[in-house]
C-alpha positions as CSV (number, residue, x, y, z in Angstrom):
1,M,9.1,139.1,138.9
2,I,6.1,141.4,138.1
3,S,6.5,144.8,137.3
4,P,5.9,146.8,140.4
5,I,3.6,149.9,140.6
6,V,5.4,152.8,142.8
7,S,3.3,155.4,144.5
8,V,4.9,158.5,144.3
9,S,4.0,161.5,146.8
10,R,4.2,165.3,145.7
11,E,7.5,165.4,147.6
12,G,8.9,162.8,145.6
13,S,11.1,159.9,147.1
14,A,11.2,159.6,150.9
15,P,14.8,160.4,152.4
16,G,17.1,157.2,152.2
17,A,14.5,155.5,149.7
18,P,15.8,154.2,146.3
19,S,15.5,156.8,143.6
20,L,12.7,157.0,141.3
21,V,15.0,156.9,138.4
22,D,16.5,153.5,139.7
23,A,12.9,152.2,140.3
24,L,12.0,153.3,136.6
25,E,15.0,152.0,135.2
26,G,14.5,148.8,136.9
27,G,11.1,148.2,135.4
28,A,8.7,150.0,137.6
29,V,5.6,152.0,137.0
30,L,5.6,155.3,138.9
31,M,2.1,156.2,140.0
32,F,1.4,160.2,140.9
33,P,-1.8,160.0,142.9
34,D,-2.5,163.8,143.2
35,L,-0.6,166.0,140.7
36,D,-2.8,169.0,139.4
37,F,-4.0,169.2,136.0
38,P,-7.3,171.3,136.2
39,F,-9.7,171.9,133.0
40,S,-11.2,175.0,132.3
41,P,-14.8,175.3,132.1
42,F,-14.5,175.3,128.3
43,E,-12.1,172.4,128.3
44,E,-14.7,170.3,130.3
45,R,-16.5,169.4,126.9
46,F,-13.5,167.3,126.1
47,V,-14.4,164.7,128.7
48,E,-18.3,164.9,128.0
49,R,-18.0,163.5,124.5
50,P,-15.2,162.3,122.1
51,F,-13.7,165.4,120.1
52,A,-12.1,163.0,117.5
53,D,-12.7,162.3,114.0
54,G,-13.0,158.7,114.5
55,K,-10.2,157.8,111.8
56,A,-7.6,157.1,114.4
57,K,-7.6,155.8,117.9
58,N,-6.4,158.9,119.5
59,V,-6.2,162.8,118.7
60,N,-2.4,164.1,118.8
61,I,0.0,166.8,118.4
62,R,3.3,166.8,117.1
63,G,6.6,168.8,116.3
64,E,7.2,172.2,117.2
65,A,4.2,173.8,115.7
66,A,2.0,171.3,117.5
67,S,-0.3,170.6,114.8
68,L,-3.4,169.2,115.6
69,R,-4.4,165.6,113.9
70,G,-7.5,163.6,114.1
71,A,-9.8,166.0,116.0
72,A,-13.5,167.2,115.6
73,G,-15.5,169.9,116.6
74,T,-15.5,173.7,115.8
75,P,-12.4,175.9,114.8
76,E,-12.7,177.2,118.3
77,E,-12.9,173.8,119.9
78,Q,-10.4,172.4,117.9
79,E,-7.8,175.1,119.0
80,A,-8.9,174.8,122.7
81,L,-8.1,170.9,122.4
82,R,-4.7,171.8,120.7
83,Q,-3.9,174.2,123.5
84,L,-4.9,171.8,126.2
85,L,-2.5,169.0,124.7
86,I,0.3,171.8,124.5
87,R,-0.4,172.3,128.3
88,Y,-0.4,168.6,129.1
89,R,3.0,168.4,127.3
90,A,4.5,171.3,129.2
91,F,3.0,169.3,132.5
92,A,4.8,166.2,131.5
93,D,8.1,168.0,130.9
94,A,7.8,169.5,134.4
95,L,6.9,166.3,135.8
96,I,10.4,165.0,134.5
97,A,12.4,168.1,135.6
98,R,11.0,167.7,139.2
99,Y,10.7,164.0,139.8
100,L,13.6,162.6,137.3
101,P,16.1,165.4,137.4
102,T,18.8,162.9,136.1
103,Y,17.1,163.0,132.8
104,A,16.5,166.9,132.7
105,G,17.7,168.3,129.5
106,K,18.5,164.8,127.9
107,I,14.7,164.1,127.1
108,A,13.3,164.7,123.8
109,L,9.3,165.1,123.8
110,A,7.7,163.6,120.9
111,G,3.8,163.0,120.3
112,T,1.3,164.2,122.8
113,S,-2.4,162.6,122.6
114,Y,-5.7,162.8,123.7
115,R,-7.5,159.4,124.1
116,P,-11.3,159.9,124.6
117,F,-12.4,156.2,123.4
118,E,-13.2,153.2,125.3
119,V,-10.4,150.9,125.2
120,D,-12.2,147.4,125.0
121,Q,-14.8,148.8,122.2
122,R,-12.1,149.0,119.6
123,K,-12.3,146.6,116.7
124,L,-8.6,145.9,116.0
125,S,-6.4,143.4,114.5
126,W,-4.5,141.2,117.0
127,R,-1.5,143.2,116.1
128,R,-3.2,146.7,117.1
129,D,-5.0,145.0,120.0
130,D,-3.3,146.8,122.9
131,T,-5.3,144.6,125.6
132,R,-2.8,142.1,125.0
133,L,0.6,142.0,127.0
134,H,3.1,143.6,125.0
135,V,6.2,146.0,124.8
136,D,6.2,149.1,122.8
137,A,7.9,149.1,119.2
138,F,7.3,151.5,116.3
139,P,7.2,149.6,112.9
140,S,7.9,152.6,110.8
141,N,10.0,154.7,113.3
142,P,13.1,152.7,114.3
143,I,14.7,154.2,117.6
144,G,17.8,152.3,117.6
145,E,19.7,153.5,120.8
146,K,16.8,155.3,122.4
147,R,14.2,154.4,125.0
148,I,10.4,155.1,125.1
149,L,9.3,156.8,128.2
150,R,5.5,157.6,128.5
151,I,3.6,159.7,130.9
152,F,-0.3,158.9,131.3
153,R,-3.1,160.7,133.0
154,N,-6.7,159.6,133.6
155,I,-9.0,162.3,132.9
156,N,-12.2,160.4,133.1
157,P,-14.9,162.6,134.6
158,E,-17.1,159.9,136.0
159,G,-14.9,158.1,138.1
160,Q,-13.9,155.1,135.8
161,P,-10.5,153.9,136.2
162,R,-8.0,153.3,133.5
163,L,-7.6,149.3,133.6
164,W,-4.2,148.0,133.0
165,R,-2.4,145.0,133.4
166,V,1.5,144.5,134.0
167,G,3.4,141.5,133.2
168,E,6.8,139.6,134.2
169,D,10.3,141.5,134.0
170,F,11.6,142.0,130.5
171,A,14.5,139.5,130.9
172,S,12.6,136.8,131.9
173,M,10.3,137.2,128.9
174,A,13.1,137.8,126.5
175,Q,14.6,134.3,127.8
176,K,11.4,132.7,126.7
177,F,10.8,134.3,123.2
178,V,13.9,135.7,121.6
179,P,15.7,132.1,120.8
180,K,12.3,131.5,118.4
181,L,12.5,134.9,116.7
182,P,13.6,135.3,113.2
183,G,17.2,136.3,112.4
184,Y,18.0,139.9,111.5
185,S,18.8,141.0,108.0
186,P,21.0,144.4,107.5
187,L,20.1,144.1,103.8
188,S,16.4,144.0,104.4
189,A,16.8,147.1,106.8
190,R,18.7,149.1,104.3
191,L,16.0,148.2,101.7
192,L,13.1,149.4,104.0
193,A,14.8,152.5,104.6
194,A,15.6,153.2,100.9
195,L,11.9,152.6,100.0
196,K,11.0,155.0,102.6
197,I,9.0,152.1,104.5
198,T,11.0,153.0,107.6
199,K,12.0,156.5,108.5
200,A,15.7,155.4,109.2
201,R,17.4,152.0,109.1
202,R,16.1,149.3,111.6
203,S,18.7,148.0,114.0
204,E,18.8,144.6,115.4
205,Y,17.3,145.8,118.3
206,D,14.3,147.4,116.5
207,H,14.0,144.2,114.7
208,L,14.0,142.0,117.9
209,M,11.4,144.5,119.5
210,L,9.1,144.3,116.5
211,H,9.1,140.5,116.6
212,L,8.7,140.4,120.4
213,H,5.6,142.7,120.2
214,D,4.1,140.4,117.6
215,A,5.1,137.2,119.3
216,L,3.8,138.3,122.6
217,K,0.7,139.3,121.2
218,Q,0.0,136.2,119.1
219,D,0.8,133.8,121.9
220,M,-2.7,133.4,123.6
221,A,-1.3,130.7,126.0
222,Y,1.2,133.2,127.1
223,Q,-1.3,136.0,127.5
224,A,-3.6,133.8,129.6
225,D,-1.0,132.0,131.7
226,A,2.2,134.5,131.9
227,P,2.9,136.1,135.5
228,Q,0.6,139.3,135.4
229,A,-1.1,141.6,137.7
230,D,-4.2,143.9,137.2
231,V,-3.9,147.7,137.8
232,R,-6.3,150.4,138.4
233,F,-5.5,153.9,137.8
234,A,-8.2,156.3,139.1
235,P,-9.0,159.7,137.5
236,G,-6.5,162.4,138.3
237,Q,-3.7,159.7,138.6
238,T,-0.7,160.3,136.5
239,W,1.6,157.2,135.7
240,V,4.9,157.2,134.1
241,T,7.0,154.1,132.7
242,F,9.5,152.9,130.0
243,S,6.9,151.3,127.9
244,D,9.7,149.4,125.7
245,L,10.8,147.6,129.2
246,V,7.4,147.0,131.1
247,M,5.0,144.5,129.6
248,H,1.6,146.0,129.6
249,G,-1.8,145.9,128.3
250,A,-4.8,148.7,128.4
251,M,-7.9,146.7,129.4
252,G,-10.4,149.6,129.9
253,G,-11.2,153.2,130.6
254,R,-11.8,156.2,128.3
255,Y,-10.4,159.5,128.4
256,M,-6.9,159.7,128.9
257,L,-3.9,162.0,128.1
258,E,-0.5,160.5,126.9
259,Q,3.2,162.0,126.3
260,T,5.6,160.1,124.8
261,A,9.3,160.9,125.3
262,Y,12.6,159.7,124.2
263,L,15.7,158.9,126.1
264,R,19.2,157.8,124.9
265,V,20.3,154.5,126.4
266,A,23.7,156.4,127.2
267,D,21.7,159.0,129.3
268,Q,20.2,156.6,131.5
269,A,21.8,156.4,135.2
270,D,22.4,152.6,134.3
271,P,22.6,151.8,130.6
272,E,22.9,148.1,131.4
273,R,19.2,147.9,132.5
274,S,18.0,149.0,129.2
275,P,16.3,146.7,126.8
276,Q,18.9,147.0,124.3
277,R,21.5,145.9,126.8
278,I,19.0,142.8,128.1
279,L,18.7,141.6,124.6
280,A,22.6,141.7,123.8
281,R,23.0,139.6,127.1
282,T,20.1,137.3,126.1
283,L,21.9,136.7,122.8
284,G,25.3,136.5,124.3
285,R,26.7,139.2,121.9
286,P,26.4,142.8,121.0
287,L,23.6,143.7,119.1
288,R,24.1,145.0,115.2
């Protein structure tokens, strides 16, 4: 089954319909077509040209101080961009509280980013090529028993859609790739953490996800022939998904905002639908 795109009205789920949390945990992408996030006249410049130093693929804020990284422009412009990202972080937080109340108070907001560059013009290695179908995994930041929830918004001023493709369900993909992955070494995981190569010790889940990420991107036959569907997110649309569960590739578009958040597996409505538990069932044993 290919990950479904579920359109959500301002009012949320219709009476008697499956909950949005149920759809999200089942591998859907929730698409909100008309949520308001207006720009001030001063902020309009941020979608007229990229306010980025070009050293990274996006500009972001992190932490309580919301320090801005990767931005360009005058001090006044950089502060305005920082405030825009702070406001988008609040927008994402309010969306979760309004439409995913099961997660209220359980979500930890992480980085917030401004992505002004055209996707398919970046010259990246295969591992960093996000046009290829993949699931998200962070090499230096093991997440263990947490989920990666992401909130995106297309802010393109010229009508250009954000082009995505989505793939088959996680369990079907895992059955194909997990048997071919290298085994997990707790000793290696401890060494990487001791050397500060990773921020914490990689669990077996982190190990598997990193190797799945790479195996998927390297397998060009799978990229071409696997079940998949193209998706177009128009300007003004917001979409939300568990990017560690939904296989996705960003195929085109420029000017986007993104919020990353973490949710503990134990705080899901149904933890058994997490990739952590799916991988354990694929292996036939608990993960280490």
